[in-house]
Structure formats: C-alpha cells, structure tokens
TIVOLUM-801580 format. One line per 2 residues: their letters; for each residue x, y, z of N, C-alpha, C. Coordinates in Angstrom, 3 decimals. Layout:
BEGIN
a) X/Y/Z/X/Y/Z/X/Y/Z; ...
***
This chain:
BEGIN
mi) 0.931/-1.139/0.068/0.072/-0.041/-0.098/0.911/1.266/0.064; 0.501/2.377/-0.885/1.294/3.449/-0.767/0.869/4.507/0.090
qp) 1.631/5.076/0.988/0.977/5.961/1.961/1.419/7.291/1.569; 0.388/8.300/1.478/0.606/9.714/1.093/1.559/10.406/2.126
yt) 2.501/11.294/1.830/3.358/11.922/2.741/3.515/13.549/2.219; 3.559/14.290/3.369/3.925/15.603/2.887/5.188/16.122/3.509
ts) 5.798/17.220/2.945/7.087/17.623/3.606/6.850/19.303/3.463; 7.523/19.908/4.348/7.557/21.233/4.249/8.884/21.970/4.645
tp) 9.047/22.893/4.359/10.584/23.639/4.601/10.281/25.001/5.229; 10.617/25.255/6.344/10.107/26.477/7.074/11.245/27.548/6.522
mt) 10.612/28.849/6.272/11.128/29.784/5.591/11.045/31.097/6.630; 12.058/31.612/6.918/11.766/32.759/7.702/12.266/34.062/6.834
an) 11.621/35.208/6.915/11.792/36.178/6.072/13.016/36.918/6.718; 13.891/37.297/5.780/15.098/38.219/6.193/14.541/39.619/6.339
rd) 14.490/40.035/7.595/14.068/41.612/7.834/15.040/42.332/8.540; 16.311/41.985/8.236/17.473/42.917/8.708/17.282/44.263/8.490
wl) 16.747/44.565/7.122/16.837/45.830/6.679/15.844/46.761/7.753; 15.011/46.445/8.351/14.107/47.095/9.253/14.847/47.622/10.479
as) 14.995/48.705/10.654/15.386/49.441/11.965/14.265/49.360/13.123; 13.138/49.265/12.796/12.256/49.038/13.723/11.013/48.012/13.438
rh) 10.071/47.812/14.094/8.786/47.204/13.930/7.939/48.186/13.257; 8.024/49.457/13.151/7.091/50.366/12.786/6.677/49.940/11.496
gi) 7.673/49.774/10.597/7.153/49.522/9.244/6.194/48.262/9.124; 6.361/47.480/9.872/5.008/46.351/9.808/4.035/46.565/10.713
da) 3.993/47.296/11.750/3.030/47.551/12.672/1.987/48.785/12.388; 2.758/49.763/11.533/1.876/51.019/11.380/1.756/51.007/9.676
te) 1.219/50.116/8.918/1.235/50.156/7.643/-0.033/51.151/7.043; 0.434/51.516/5.764/-0.550/52.253/5.122/-0.617/51.959/3.531
ti) -1.623/51.751/3.083/-1.957/51.350/1.749/-1.414/52.274/0.474; -0.958/51.959/-0.387/-0.861/53.011/-1.593/-1.003/52.385/-2.692
tl) -1.135/53.192/-4.004/-1.605/52.491/-5.102/-0.299/52.925/-6.215; 0.208/51.813/-6.899/1.376/52.025/-7.715/0.905/52.108/-9.200
dl) 1.403/52.855/-9.958/1.045/53.282/-11.252/2.062/52.101/-12.158; 1.441/51.177/-12.415/2.348/50.183/-13.072/2.877/50.434/-14.395
sl) 2.261/51.588/-14.830/2.641/51.929/-16.165/4.098/52.716/-16.291; 4.463/53.289/-15.087/5.749/53.778/-14.567/6.808/52.949/-14.572
ft) 6.564/51.472/-14.412/7.655/50.661/-14.209/8.077/50.113/-15.355; 9.421/49.843/-15.582/9.980/49.344/-16.826/10.950/47.856/-16.601
kn) 10.213/47.056/-17.445/10.634/45.447/-17.135/12.179/45.453/-17.078; 12.788/44.710/-16.407/14.290/44.456/-15.856/15.013/45.656/-15.515
th) 14.145/46.709/-15.264/14.972/47.836/-14.577/14.097/47.886/-13.080; 12.863/47.883/-13.049/12.143/47.936/-11.909/11.542/46.503/-11.483
yv) 11.483/45.476/-12.433/10.692/44.144/-11.934/11.427/43.157/-13.150; 11.424/41.888/-12.641/11.506/40.718/-13.699/10.538/39.985/-13.666
ep) 10.426/39.398/-14.871/9.270/38.420/-15.131/9.296/37.194/-14.259; 8.257/36.609/-13.516/8.231/35.439/-12.785/9.002/34.204/-13.492
aa) 9.806/33.523/-12.949/10.250/32.312/-13.547/10.286/31.055/-12.700; 10.692/30.036/-13.053/10.566/28.796/-12.203/11.556/28.917/-11.084
gn) 12.627/29.539/-11.192/13.723/29.733/-10.089/13.405/31.089/-9.369; 12.467/31.875/-9.905/12.208/32.923/-9.294/10.765/33.347/-9.409
ph) 9.770/32.608/-8.601/8.508/32.707/-8.831/7.715/34.092/-8.502; 8.395/34.837/-7.877/7.721/36.124/-7.319/8.300/37.211/-8.175
g) 9.304/37.010/-9.219/9.856/38.075/-10.075/10.626/38.974/-9.308
***
C-alpha cells in the first residue's frame, strides 16, 4: 500500500533592513502606477527559479 506524505520547509523572512517594527506595525496602503515601471529595471518576469519576479 502506498502511503501519502507531505514535506515542508520552514522559511524565515530576512528583515535585517528594518530599523524597527514600525514598518510592519503601522502600515498604510498605496497605489502603484504600473505603467511607470520598466521591465528588467524595476521588475523581472516570474520564472521557475524566481516565482515572485
């Protein structure tokens, strides 16, 4: 009989750049104008090794 199994890999976000928790405790929303962004300058397309671009 084949038994199903799952695996997981814990990942911890690297937040060394934060000087304090203020940036994550007191957030405000903004709207980005995506037409002002240039591919490969401001972002890259998602790929298999880089799923979030």
